[in-house]
C-alpha positions in Angstrom: 81.3 -12.0 -29.7 81.4 -10.4 -26.3 79.0 -13.1 -25.0 81.2 -15.9 -26.3 84.4 -14.4 -24.8 82.9 -13.7 -21.4 80.7 -16.8 -21.1 82.8 -19.4 -22.8 83.7 -21.3 -19.6 80.1 -21.6 -18.5 79.0 -22.6 -22.0 81.7 -25.3 -22.3 82.0 -26.7 -18.8 79.0 -27.7 -16.5 80.6 -29.1 -13.3 78.5 -30.2 -10.4 80.1 -30.0 -7.0 77.0 -29.8 -4.6 76.8 -32.6 -2.1 73.3 -33.5 -3.4 74.9 -34.1 -6.8 77.4 -36.6 -5.5 76.1 -40.1 -5.9 77.0 -43.3 -4.1 79.1 -46.0 -5.8 79.8 -49.7 -5.1 81.9 -50.4 -2.0 84.7 -52.1 -4.0 85.3 -48.9 -5.9 88.2 -46.9 -4.3 87.9 -43.1 -4.1 91.3 -41.4 -4.7 93.0 -38.1 -4.5 95.8 -38.0 -7.0 99.2 -36.3 -6.5 98.0 -33.0 -8.0 94.7 -33.0 -6.1 92.6 -34.5 -8.9 89.7 -36.5 -7.5 89.4 -40.0 -9.1 87.7 -43.4 -8.7 89.5 -46.7 -9.1 87.1 -49.5 -10.2 89.1 -52.7 -10.4 87.9 -55.9 -12.0 89.6 -59.0 -10.6 91.5 -61.0 -13.1 91.6 -58.4 -15.8 94.7 -56.9 -17.3 92.9 -54.3 -19.5 92.3 -50.9 -17.9 90.1 -48.2 -19.3 91.2 -44.6 -18.4 87.8 -42.8 -18.6 87.7 -39.1 -19.5 84.1 -38.1 -18.9 82.0 -35.4 -20.6 81.4 -31.8 -19.6 78.4 -32.3 -17.2 78.3 -33.5 -13.6 81.0 -35.4 -12.0 82.5 -38.9 -11.9 79.9 -40.3 -9.5 77.3 -39.9 -12.2 79.1 -42.4 -14.5 78.8 -45.5 -12.3 76.4 -47.1 -14.8 78.9 -46.6 -17.6 81.7 -48.0 -15.5 79.8 -51.1 -14.5 78.8 -51.7 -18.1 82.4 -51.2 -19.3 83.6 -53.8 -16.8 80.9 -56.3 -17.9 81.4 -55.9 -21.7 85.1 -55.2 -22.0 86.3 -57.2 -19.0 88.4 -54.2 -17.9 89.1 -52.2 -14.8 88.3 -48.5 -14.9 90.0 -45.4 -13.6 87.8 -42.3 -13.9 88.8 -38.8 -12.8 87.3 -35.3 -12.4 89.0 -32.4 -14.1 89.5 -29.1 -12.1 86.2 -27.7 -10.8 84.4 -31.0 -11.2 83.3 -33.1 -8.2 85.9 -32.9 -5.5 88.8 -31.6 -7.6 89.7 -28.0 -6.7 90.1 -25.2 -9.2 88.3 -24.0 -12.3 88.0 -26.0 -15.5 90.4 -25.0 -18.3 91.7 -27.0 -21.3 95.2 -27.1 -19.8 93.7 -28.2 -16.4 91.8 -31.0 -18.1 94.9 -32.3 -19.7 96.9 -32.0 -16.5 94.3 -34.1 -14.6 94.2 -36.7 -17.4 98.0 -37.0 -17.3 97.9 -37.3 -13.5 95.5 -40.2 -13.8 97.7 -41.9 -16.4 100.7 -41.5 -14.1 98.8 -43.1 -11.3 98.1 -46.2 -13.4 101.8 -46.4 -14.4 102.9 -46.1 -10.7 100.6 -49.1 -10.0 102.7 -51.1 -12.5 100.0 -51.2 -15.2 101.6 -51.6 -18.6 100.9 -48.9 -21.2 99.9 -51.5 -23.8 97.0 -52.5 -21.5 95.5 -49.0 -21.2 92.5 -48.0 -23.3 92.1 -44.2 -23.4 88.3 -43.6 -23.4 86.9 -40.2 -24.0 83.2 -39.3 -24.1 82.0 -36.0 -25.6 84.3 -33.3 -24.1 86.4 -36.1 -22.6 87.4 -37.2 -26.1 89.6 -34.1 -26.3 91.4 -35.2 -23.1 91.8 -38.8 -24.3 93.1 -37.7 -27.7 95.7 -35.5 -26.0 96.8 -38.5 -23.9 97.0 -40.6 -27.1 99.5 -38.2 -28.6 101.6 -38.2 -25.4 101.5 -42.0 -24.8 101.4 -43.6 -28.3 102.0 -47.1 -26.9 98.5 -47.4 -25.3 96.2 -50.2 -26.4 93.6 -48.0 -28.1 91.8 -44.6 -28.2 88.0 -44.8 -27.9 86.1 -41.6 -28.8 82.4 -41.7 -28.0 80.1 -38.9 -29.2 83.1 -36.6 -29.9 83.2 -33.1 -31.3 85.8 -32.3 -34.0 87.0 -29.2 -32.1 85.5 -26.6 -29.8 85.2 -24.0 -32.5 83.0 -26.3 -34.6 80.9 -27.1 -31.5 80.5 -23.4 -30.7 79.3 -22.7 -34.2 76.6 -25.4 -33.8 75.6 -24.1 -30.4 75.5 -20.4 -31.2 74.2 -20.8 -34.8 76.7 -18.2 -36.0 80.3 -18.7 -37.1 82.1 -17.2 -34.1 83.7 -20.4 -32.9 87.1 -19.2 -34.1 87.1 -16.9 -31.0 87.1 -19.8 -28.6 90.1 -19.9 -26.3 89.6 -23.6 -25.4 90.4 -25.6 -28.5 90.3 -29.4 -27.8 91.2 -29.7 -31.5 90.6 -33.4 -32.1 90.4 -32.9 -35.8 93.9 -31.4 -35.9 95.4 -34.1 -33.6 93.7 -37.3 -34.8 96.0 -37.7 -37.8 99.0 -38.1 -35.5 97.5 -40.8 -33.3 99.1 -44.1 -34.2 97.3 -46.5 -32.0 93.9 -48.2 -32.8 91.2 -45.6 -32.9 87.5 -46.4 -32.3 85.2 -43.5 -33.1 81.5 -43.6 -32.4 79.0 -40.9 -33.3 75.2 -40.6 -33.0 72.9 -39.8 -36.0 70.6 -37.5 -34.1 73.2 -35.9 -31.8 72.4 -32.1 -31.6 75.4 -31.2 -29.4 78.1 -33.1 -31.3 76.5 -33.7 -34.7 77.3 -36.9 -36.6 79.3 -35.0 -39.2 81.9 -34.3 -36.5 82.4 -38.0 -35.8 82.5 -38.7 -39.6 85.1 -36.0 -40.0 87.3 -37.6 -37.3 86.8 -41.1 -38.8 87.9 -39.8 -42.2 90.9 -37.9 -40.9 92.1 -40.8 -38.7 94.8 -43.0 -40.1 94.7 -46.8 -39.9 94.2 -48.7 -37.7 90.7 -47.4 -37.0 87.1 -48.4 -36.8 84.1 -46.1 -36.8 80.3 -46.2 -36.5 77.5 -43.7 -36.6 74.6 -45.0 -34.5 71.3 -44.7 -36.3 68.5 -43.0 -34.4 70.7 -42.2 -31.5 71.1 -39.0 -29.5 74.0 -37.6 -27.6 75.2 -39.6 -24.6 72.7 -42.5 -25.1 73.8 -45.9 -23.9 75.2 -48.5 -26.3 73.2 -51.6 -27.2 74.4 -55.1 -26.5 75.4 -55.6 -30.1 77.3 -52.3 -30.2 79.2 -53.3 -27.0 80.0 -56.6 -28.7 81.3 -54.8 -31.8 83.4 -52.5 -29.6 84.9 -55.4 -27.6 85.7 -57.2 -30.8 87.6 -54.2 -32.2 89.7 -54.0 -29.0 90.6 -57.7 -29.2 91.7 -57.1 -32.8 
């Protein structure tokens, strides 16, 4: 119990801020500092109206997601805005649940200030980022869709899996996707991985079951946490977004 209370932030968040962990990105990507100091990267795709607001997972920083960004652009024909929560990359501060939500909201506001219509924004959350994206979905129900990739149901469930003892109820960070998903009215696309040991497939199944229509879900066979999607899986995801 003491270990969980004292070490919870280091167990949940794994930011990388060292210069050697910052990777180069294409020259047409624009590095940003948002109004609240959040570091972000704008990755436009010419001729596209659709924009993916990418909430990344708990490890590293936004520069480590360039491969995902380029793949999203290619398969979904969408521009991408990705940001680092407090303590990640070049964003100052320490990571907290409230801080993650604040950075996500700041990124959303930046898109709106650029004149991007809410109906053209896809809220994309991967792993821990699914909690940020779900919170945004509640705040901005007119967005195009919510995509949850390798999500956990809530931090307490994830802590129970990690610690192998039922002490997750002590977690102060909640990211309670299971409690929120029933109130998300936009299209929900939820993808889990059969062999995921960090966010086991039953968590994604739980979210799929709790989510009201419209929704679509998949558990990827033989797949582990954070693995890339196949060509056919990208095609399926793109088809769901097109309706």
